[in-house]
Structures are given as C-alpha cells and as structure tokens.
C-alpha positions in Angstrom: 149.1 120.2 98.9 147.4 120.4 102.1 147.4 124.0 102.3 146.0 124.2 98.6 143.2 121.7 99.3 142.2 123.7 102.4 142.4 127.3 101.3 138.8 127.9 99.4 137.0 129.3 103.0 139.4 132.2 102.5 137.1 133.2 99.6 134.0 133.4 101.8 136.0 135.5 104.6 137.0 138.1 101.8 133.3 138.3 101.0 133.5 136.7 97.7 132.7 133.6 95.7 135.6 131.0 96.3 135.7 130.0 92.9 138.7 132.3 91.9 140.8 130.9 94.8 140.0 127.3 94.0 141.0 127.8 90.3 144.3 129.5 91.6 144.9 126.6 93.9 144.3 124.1 91.0 146.6 125.7 88.8 149.3 125.9 91.5 148.8 122.0 92.1 149.4 121.3 88.5 152.4 123.5 88.5 153.6 121.4 91.7 152.9 118.1 90.0 154.9 119.2 86.7 157.7 120.5 88.9 157.8 117.2 91.4 156.8 114.8 88.5 159.2 112.2 89.8 157.1 111.9 93.0 153.8 111.4 91.1 152.6 108.0 91.9 149.7 107.0 89.7 148.3 103.5 91.2 145.6 101.4 90.1 143.3 102.9 92.8 144.0 106.4 91.3 143.4 105.2 87.8 140.1 103.5 88.9 138.8 106.8 90.8 139.9 108.7 87.3 138.1 106.3 85.1 134.5 106.5 87.4 134.9 110.4 87.5 135.4 110.8 84.0 132.8 108.4 83.1 130.2 110.1 85.2 131.4 113.5 83.9 131.1 112.5 80.2 127.7 110.5 80.6 126.2 113.4 82.6 127.4 116.0 80.0 125.9 113.9 77.1 122.6 113.5 79.1 122.5 117.1 79.7 123.1 117.6 75.6 120.3 115.3 74.9 118.0 117.0 77.2 119.0 120.3 75.8 120.2 121.8 79.3 124.0 121.3 78.7 126.0 123.5 81.0 129.7 124.2 80.3 130.0 125.3 84.0 128.7 122.2 85.5 130.9 120.1 83.2 134.2 122.2 83.8 133.2 121.9 87.8 133.4 118.1 87.5 136.5 118.0 85.6 138.2 120.4 88.1 137.2 118.2 90.9 138.5 115.0 89.1 141.8 116.8 88.3 142.2 118.2 91.8 141.5 115.0 93.7 143.6 112.9 91.2 146.7 115.4 91.8 146.3 115.1 95.5 146.2 111.2 95.5 149.0 111.0 93.1 151.3 113.4 95.2 150.2 112.5 98.9 151.0 109.1 100.2 149.6 107.4 103.4 152.9 108.1 105.1 152.2 111.8 104.5 148.6 112.2 105.6 149.3 113.7 108.9 151.4 116.5 107.6 149.0 117.0 104.7 146.3 117.5 107.2 148.2 120.0 109.4 148.5 122.3 106.4 144.9 121.6 105.5 143.5 122.8 108.9 145.4 126.2 108.6 143.1 128.3 106.6 139.6 126.9 107.9 140.9 127.4 111.6 141.5 131.0 110.8 138.3 131.5 109.2 136.4 129.7 112.1 138.1 132.0 114.4 137.3 135.1 112.5 133.7 133.6 112.3 133.3 133.4 116.1 134.9 137.1 116.5 132.7 138.7 113.8 129.7 136.9 115.1 130.2 138.2 118.7 130.8 141.6 117.2 127.6 141.5 115.6 129.2 142.0 112.2 127.6 138.8 110.5 124.1 138.4 109.0 121.7 136.4 111.1 118.3 135.1 110.9 117.6 135.7 114.5 119.1 132.4 115.7 121.3 131.1 113.0 124.8 133.2 112.6 125.5 133.1 108.8 129.1 131.9 107.6 131.5 134.5 106.7 130.9 136.5 103.5 127.2 135.6 104.0 127.5 132.2 103.1 124.8 129.5 104.3 125.2 128.1 107.7 125.1 124.6 106.6 128.0 125.3 104.2 130.1 126.8 107.2 129.3 123.7 109.3 130.4 121.3 106.6 133.7 123.0 106.1 134.2 122.9 110.0 133.5 119.3 110.4 135.8 118.4 107.3 138.8 120.6 109.0 138.0 119.1 112.4 138.4 115.5 110.7 141.8 116.9 109.4 142.8 118.2 112.8 142.1 115.0 114.7 144.4 113.2 112.3 147.1 115.8 112.3 147.7 116.7 115.8 148.2 115.2 119.2 144.9 115.0 121.3 145.2 118.0 123.4 145.7 120.3 120.6 143.3 118.3 118.6 140.5 118.8 121.2 141.3 122.5 121.6 141.0 122.9 117.6 137.8 120.8 117.5 136.2 123.2 120.1 136.9 126.1 118.0 135.3 124.5 114.9 132.4 123.2 117.2 131.6 126.7 118.5 131.6 128.1 115.2 129.2 125.2 113.9 127.1 125.9 117.1 126.7 129.6 116.1 125.3 128.5 112.8 123.2 125.8 114.1 124.5 123.3 111.6 123.4 120.5 113.6 124.5 117.7 111.2 128.3 119.3 111.4 127.8 119.3 115.3 127.0 115.8 115.4 130.1 115.0 113.3 132.5 117.2 115.4 131.3 115.7 118.5 131.6 112.1 117.4 135.2 113.0 116.1 136.0 114.5 119.6 134.7 111.3 121.2 136.8 109.1 119.2 139.9 111.2 119.9 139.0 110.9 123.7 138.3 107.2 123.5 141.7 106.6 121.7 143.7 108.2 124.4 141.8 106.2 127.1 142.2 102.9 125.7 145.8 103.2 124.2 148.0 100.7 125.9 145.3 98.6 127.3 145.2 94.9 127.2 142.7 93.4 124.9 140.8 91.8 127.8 140.3 95.3 129.4 139.4 96.7 126.1 136.8 94.0 125.5 135.3 94.5 128.9 134.9 98.3 128.7 133.5 98.0 125.1 131.0 95.5 126.6 130.0 97.3 129.5 130.2 101.1 127.9 126.8 100.8 126.3 125.0 99.7 129.7 126.9 102.4 131.6 126.0 105.1 128.9 122.3 104.1 129.1 122.5 104.4 133.1 124.0 107.5 132.9 121.3 108.7 130.4 118.6 107.4 132.4 119.8 109.2 135.6 120.1 112.3 133.9 117.3 112.2 131.4 115.8 115.8 132.0 119.2 117.5 131.9 120.3 115.4 128.6 116.9 116.2 126.8 117.2 120.0 127.6 120.7 120.0 126.3 120.0 118.2 123.1 117.0 120.4 122.5 119.1 123.7 123.2 121.9 122.4 120.6 120.0 120.5 118.1 116.7 122.2 118.1 114.8 118.7 118.7 111.5 120.3 119.7 111.7 123.4 117.3 108.5 123.4 115.2 110.3 124.4 112.1 113.7 122.3 112.5 112.7 119.8 115.0 111.6 116.0 114.7 108.2 117.0 113.6 109.4 119.0 110.5 110.0 116.0 108.6 113.8 116.4 108.8 113.3 120.1 107.8 111.3 119.0 104.7 113.9 116.6 103.7 111.7 113.6 103.6 109.7 115.2 100.6 113.2 116.1 99.0 114.4 112.5 99.4 111.2 111.1 97.6 111.6 113.6 94.9 115.5 112.4 94.4 114.3 108.7 94.4 111.5 109.7 91.6 114.3 111.4 89.5 116.4 108.3 89.7 113.6 105.9 88.9 112.8 108.3 85.5 116.4 107.6 84.5 118.3 104.7 86.4 120.9 104.2 84.0 122.4 107.5 83.2 120.5 109.9 85.5 119.3 113.3 84.8 122.7 115.0 84.0 124.9 117.4 85.5 122.7 120.5 85.2 119.4 119.3 86.3 119.5 121.1 89.9 121.3 124.2 88.6 118.2 126.1 87.2 116.4 126.0 90.4 113.3 124.4 88.9 114.0 121.0 90.6 114.8 120.9 94.3 118.1 119.3 95.2 117.4 115.9 97.5 119.5 117.1 100.3 121.3 113.6 100.4 124.5 112.9 98.9 123.7 109.3 97.7 120.3 110.3 96.2 122.0 113.3 94.6 124.3 111.0 92.8 121.5 108.6 91.7 119.5 111.3 90.5 122.4 112.8 88.4 124.3 109.8 87.3 121.9 106.8 87.9 123.6 103.5 88.9 127.1 104.7 87.8 127.3 106.8 90.9 127.0 103.5 92.9 130.6 102.5 91.4 131.8 105.7 92.9 130.5 105.0 96.4 131.7 101.5 96.0 135.3 102.7 95.9 134.9 104.9 98.8 133.2 101.8 100.9 136.3 99.6 99.7 138.6 102.5 100.9 136.8 102.7 104.3 137.1 98.8 104.7 140.9 99.2 104.2 140.9 102.3 106.6 139.6 100.0 109.2 142.6 97.6 108.7 145.1 100.4 108.5 143.9 102.4 111.6 140.5 101.6 113.2 140.2 105.2 114.7 140.7 106.9 111.5 137.9 104.6 110.1 135.6 105.6 113.0 136.1 109.3 112.2 135.7 109.0 108.7 132.3 107.0 109.4 131.0 109.7 111.3 130.3 111.5 108.1 127.4 109.4 107.3 125.4 112.0 109.3 126.5 114.8 106.6 126.2 112.6 103.6 122.6 111.4 104.6 121.6 115.1 105.3 123.4 117.2 102.8 123.8 116.8 99.1 127.2 118.2 98.3 128.7 115.4 96.0 131.2 116.5 93.5 132.4 119.7 94.8 135.7 121.5 95.2 134.8 122.9 98.5 136.4 122.0 101.7 133.8 119.4 102.2 133.2 116.6 100.8 136.7 116.9 98.9 138.9 116.7 101.9 136.7 113.8 103.2 136.9 111.8 99.9 140.8 112.6 99.5 141.5 111.5 103.1 139.7 108.3 102.7 141.2 107.5 99.4 144.7 108.4 100.6 144.6 106.1 103.6 142.4 103.2 102.2 143.0 103.5 98.5 146.0 101.0 98.3 146.7 97.7 99.9 150.4 98.8 100.0 151.8 101.9 101.7 153.2 102.8 105.1 151.0 103.1 108.2 149.8 106.3 109.3 152.5 108.6 110.9 152.2 109.3 114.5 150.7 112.8 114.9 152.9 115.6 115.7 152.8 119.3 116.4 155.8 120.1 114.5 155.0 121.3 110.8 156.7 118.9 108.3 156.3 119.6 104.3 154.0 117.1 102.7 
C-alpha cells in the first residue's frame, strides 16, 4: 500500500501525466482489498471521512450541474481520491505506519535523485534560476512531493538514515526554489534532530532546555545576523523583487482575497468542483480557501476531522504531530486539496492513520529493515 500511494512521481520521471499510473495504482489497491478482505477494518473514523468526502463530491457535482459547468473529470477525480484514501485507512493500521512509510518513500526518493542528476547534467528545463521538476513539471509540485516524502522518511527510518534522505529531498527542492517545501523539510529535520537530542532526558532537563532554547536561539541569530540574513535571502529569495517580501507572497494576497470572495458568494455549498478548471478564475493558492471556495462550510467538516486527528497524534506521538504541523506552511501557500498526487494525499493519510482512532497500537519503532505493510 505504501508503494502504491507513493508511485505517482514515476509518471513525471517518464515525461508523462501520472494519471495512468495513479489509475493503475488505485486498481491494484482495490484488488488487494478484495484479496485480503479479512484484514479490512472499517472504523467509525473511516466512515466519518467517507461520509464527508462523498458529501463534498455530491454537493460539488450538483452545484456544477446547476451552474452549467458539470465536469465528469473533476467528479471522478474526487471519487478516486475518496476511494483511494479509504482503502489506505482501512488496510493500514497505526502499528503498520512505519513499514507503510518505508515503501512510500521508494519512488519519490528515486525520482528526487534522478532530478538532481538530470539538473546537473542540464537535461531539465529551467527559467534561469528555478530548475523544473522531472518531465517538465512545475517546481512547486516537485517541492510538495519532496516534502510529503520527507515526512514519510522521518517516520520510517532511524535518524541518521532519515536525515540523509531528507538531505536529498531538500537539495532537490532547493534546485527548484520550492521555498514552502524547503521550510517544511527543514522543520521536519529539526524535529528529527531534537528528538535524538532529548530522548532519555529527564523531564526537568527537558523543561529547562525548552525554556532556554528560544533565548539561546535569539542570541545566536543576533550574533550572526548578517550571515543568517544572507543565507535566508540566498535560499528563500527574501529580497527578490518578484518573489520576495515585497511581492505580496508572489501575488497570493490578491488570490486569497479572490478565494474569500468566491466563498462569500456561496458560503453554504461553494462554487462547485470545476470552478478553477476552465482557467477563467484564479485559484486562491491556499488549501483552506480552496476548500471554502469549492465546497463552502462543508469543507470545514473535513478540516475538523484532520484537526481532531492531529490532536490525537499529539497524544500518541508528539514528535509525529510536530512534523505534521509543519505542513501548515504548504497548506497556507499552496492549494492542492483533494488530489491523488503525493501531496497532500500522503499527508492526509498519515495523519488519519495515526490519529484517526482512539484505539490502536503506538507507532512502531523506526527500523531500516523492510517489513511488508
């Protein structure tokens, strides 16, 4: 299941749309579910997620039909996402999440390594500064895939190997100047290092460090301010006239305002699944506003389920929850919402697997040994 959920980047590497691979992966998951039907566990959390996603799909399709913009492709995409996510949640338990993540990382890591090699060989398209993703994919897309796979790697492997894999994803995202993804990968790396540092410490020492860390961090930043600002500008392009702080988050402020206006026009049922497909309306570049625009207040129910799962993740494994919360950066700056791609599908899947139920075994200890999920 992990391999099938992470295989879509292979489509970009082959220079084609990943849709065919995604359909094949979904078909294989259905066959696995039928073959191992006795292992399928349909919990109340799975039923809740299914109900919300199906309600969003149905109301969105009906809204499209009412506006004369019904799109079979958009409706099928939502249904495919729903079925794929539910199959993963029904077949992968909390005790399997580490093994699931090991297989999930395989294809994205291969593609990231190929991306780095092809970039240095000059075989990939570039706009002069940003190297595109393999197959000509947009750099932001490649960065998002790298961030989702980095999350899985941090869950799956012991710290040394996890940090090495994170370095590959980070460098690939750096070549693409995918700044939001770079921040997420860096935050995940910080959590991995922090977990290693404080594991085994007494609560008193841990409390002392947590209290003193912000002060020490501020002192280090002030003492090395020139170096830090130059480094951040080089990596995040803070002073870049077209992509820096003066650009209104690269024009996103205006798009966020438009997304809110679309929600205000139809707050109950949204504007439908196909509102952004024609290209006549700009996407809001924000996952929350994207959901509100398309589905109205019904999207809040989905985010409420994710928030509840995150709270439970915090109780099961605070380190996992901290890594998951780093994705707030991507959710705020990018608008992929219901999507079979690596991101956000794997983010939703992992959060719901770990935090979707009150019951279940704790996360298994990461290991480098491959264990079938």
